[in-house]
SEFI-753263 format. One record per residue: residue in three letters; y negated, x negated, z of N, C-alpha, C in turn; residue number from 1. Coordinates in pm, whole numbers, plus 32768, in hexadecimal, padded with zeros to 4 digits. Layout:
<node ALA,<Y,X,Z>,<Y,X,Z>,<Y,X,Z>,NUM> ...
***
This chain:
<node MET,<7BA8,6D9C,87B7>,<7B9D,6DF6,8745>,<7C26,6E2F,871E>,1> <node LEU,<7C8D,6DDC,8724>,<7D14,6E09,8702>,<7D46,6E70,8767>,2> <node ALA,<7D21,6E5C,87E4>,<7D49,6EBC,884C>,<7D07,6F43,8834>,3> <node ARG,<7C8B,6F40,8808>,<7C42,6FBE,87EC>,<7C82,7008,8776>,4> <node LEU,<7CA4,6FBF,870D>,<7CE5,6FFD,8699>,<7D6F,7034,86BE>,5> <node THR,<7DB5,6FED,8711>,<7E38,701B,873E>,<7E2B,709A,8790>,6> <node ARG,<7DC8,709E,87E8>,<7DB2,7115,883A>,<7D8D,718D,87E3>,7> <node ILE,<7D38,7177,8780>,<7D12,71E4,8724>,<7D8D,7214,86D7>,8> <node ALA,<7DDF,71B8,86A8>,<7E56,71DD,865D>,<7EB8,722B,86B3>,9> <node VAL,<7EC4,7205,8731>,<7F20,724A,878C>,<7EF3,72D9,87A4>,10> <node PHE,<7E71,72F1,87AA>,<7E3F,7378,87C3>,<7E34,73CC,8743>,11> <node VAL,<7E1D,738D,86D2>,<7E05,73D7,8656>,<7E88,73FC,860F>,12> <node LEU,<7EEB,73A5,860F>,<7F67,73C1,85C5>,<7FAF,743F,85F5>,13> <node PRO,<7FBB,7459,8676>,<7FF9,74D9,869E>,<7FA7,7552,8673>,14> <node LEU,<7F24,7545,8670>,<7ED0,75B5,8646>,<7EE3,75D4,85B2>,15> <node ILE,<7EFB,756F,8562>,<7F0E,7584,84D2>,<7F8B,75D9,84BA>,16> <node THR,<7FF4,75C0,8505>,<806F,760E,84F1>,<8059,76A0,8518>,17> <node VAL,<8006,76BA,857C>,<7FEA,7744,85A3>,<7F97,7789,8538>,18> <node VAL,<7F38,7741,84FE>,<7EE2,777C,8497>,<7F30,7797,8417>,19> <node ILE,<7F89,773E,83F3>,<7FD4,774C,8376>,<8040,77B7,8382>,20> <node ALA,<8079,77CB,83F7>,<80E7,782A,8409>,<80B2,78B9,8402>,21> <node GLN,<80C0,78F7,838F>,<8092,7980,837A>,<810B,79DC,836D>,22> <node PRO,<80FE,7A57,8397>,<816F,7AB4,8388>,<8183,7ADA,82F5>,23> <node ASP,<81F9,7B0A,82D5>,<8216,7B36,824C>,<81C8,7BB4,822B>,24> <node PHE,<81BE,7BCF,81AA>,<817D,7C4A,817D>,<81D2,7CC1,81A7>,25> <node PRO,<8194,7D32,81C4>,<81E3,7DA8,81E9>,<8232,7DDB,8171>,26> <node GLY,<829D,7E20,818D>,<82F1,7E57,8123>,<82AD,7ECD,80DF>,27> <node ALA,<82E7,7EFA,8075>,<82B0,7F6C,802B>,<82BF,7FEB,807F>,28> <node PRO,<825B,8042,807B>,<8267,80BE,80C8>,<82D0,8119,808B>,29> <node SER,<8309,816E,80DD>,<836D,81CB,80A9>,<8328,8233,8051>,30> <node GLN,<8364,8250,7FE1>,<8329,82AB,7F80>,<835E,8339,7F95>,31> <node ALA,<8307,839A,7F83>,<832F,8426,7F90>,<8360,8459,7F09>,32> <node PRO,<83C5,84AC,7F07>,<83F3,84E3,7E87>,<838C,8545,7E4F>,33> <node ILE,<8370,853B,7DCE>,<830E,8594,7D91>,<834C,85E8,7D22>,34> <node GLY,<83CE,85FC,7D27>,<8411,864C,7CC1>,<83E0,86DB,7CBF>,35> <node GLY,<83CC,8717,7D33>,<839C,87A0,7D3C>,<830B,87AE,7D16>,36> <node LEU,<82C1,8741,7D19>,<8233,8747,7CF7>,<8220,8768,7C63>,37> <node GLY,<8278,8735,7C0E>,<8270,8756,7B7F>,<828A,87E9,7B66>,38> <node LEU,<82ED,8821,7BAD>,<8309,88B0,7B9F>,<8294,8904,7BD1>,39> <node LEU,<8257,88DA,7C3E>,<81E4,8922,7C74>,<816F,891E,7C12>,40> <node ALA,<8157,88AD,7BD2>,<80EB,88A2,7B70>,<8109,88F8,7AF6>,41> <node ALA,<8187,88FA,7AC9>,<81AC,894C,7A56>,<819B,89E0,7A76>,42> <node ALA,<81C1,8A09,7AEF>,<81B1,8A96,7B16>,<811D,8ABA,7B1F>,43> <node GLY,<80CB,8A60,7B52>,<803B,8A78,7B59>,<7FFE,8A83,7ACF>,44> <node GLY,<802A,8A2D,7A73>,<7FF8,8A34,79EA>,<8021,8AB5,79A5>,45> <node ALA,<809D,8AE0,79BC>,<80CC,8B5D,7981>,<807F,8BD4,79B9>,46> <node LEU,<8062,8BD2,7A3A>,<8015,8C3E,7A78>,<7F86,8C42,7A40>,47> <node ALA,<7F4B,8BCC,7A2C>,<7EC4,8BC6,79F5>,<7EC1,8BFB,7966>,48> <node ILE,<7F25,8BD9,7916>,<7F2B,8C0A,788C>,<7F3F,8CA1,788B>,49> <node LYS,<7F95,8CD4,78E4>,<7FAD,8D65,78EC>,<7F2C,8DAE,7910>,50> <node LYS,<7EE2,8D7B,7971>,<7E65,8DBB,7999>,<7DFF,8DB5,7928>,51> <node LEU,<7DFC,8D46,78DF>,<7D9F,8D38,786F>,<7DC1,8D9C,7801>,52> <node LEU,<7E42,8DAC,77E2>,<7E6B,8E0A,777B>,<7E51,8E9A,77A6>,53> <node ASP,<7E6B,8EBB,7827>,<7E50,8F42,7859>,<7DBB,8F61,7855>,54> <node LYS,<7D68,8EFD,786C>,<7CD7,8F11,786B>,<7CA6,8F2E,77DC>,55> <node HIS,<7CE2,8EEB,7779>,<7CBA,8F01,76EE>,<7CED,8F86,76B8>,56> <node LYS,<7D5A,8FBC,76F0>,<7D8F,903C,76C2>,<7D36,90B0,76EC>,57> <node LYS,<7CEE,90A3,775B>,<7C9A,9110,778C>,<7C1D,911B,7740>,58> 
***
């Protein structure tokens, strides 16, 4: 019985280290600059307001 337990321990212990060894989490993705996006949204809003005002003048 002791030989059987020893044999199981010899085969199982190396497998446990493989299962436990997990890679690290990936790093944060690189972020794109969105500074120009605010200007683009402001220009779009200004254009929409201009078109709305021109429509009401007619």
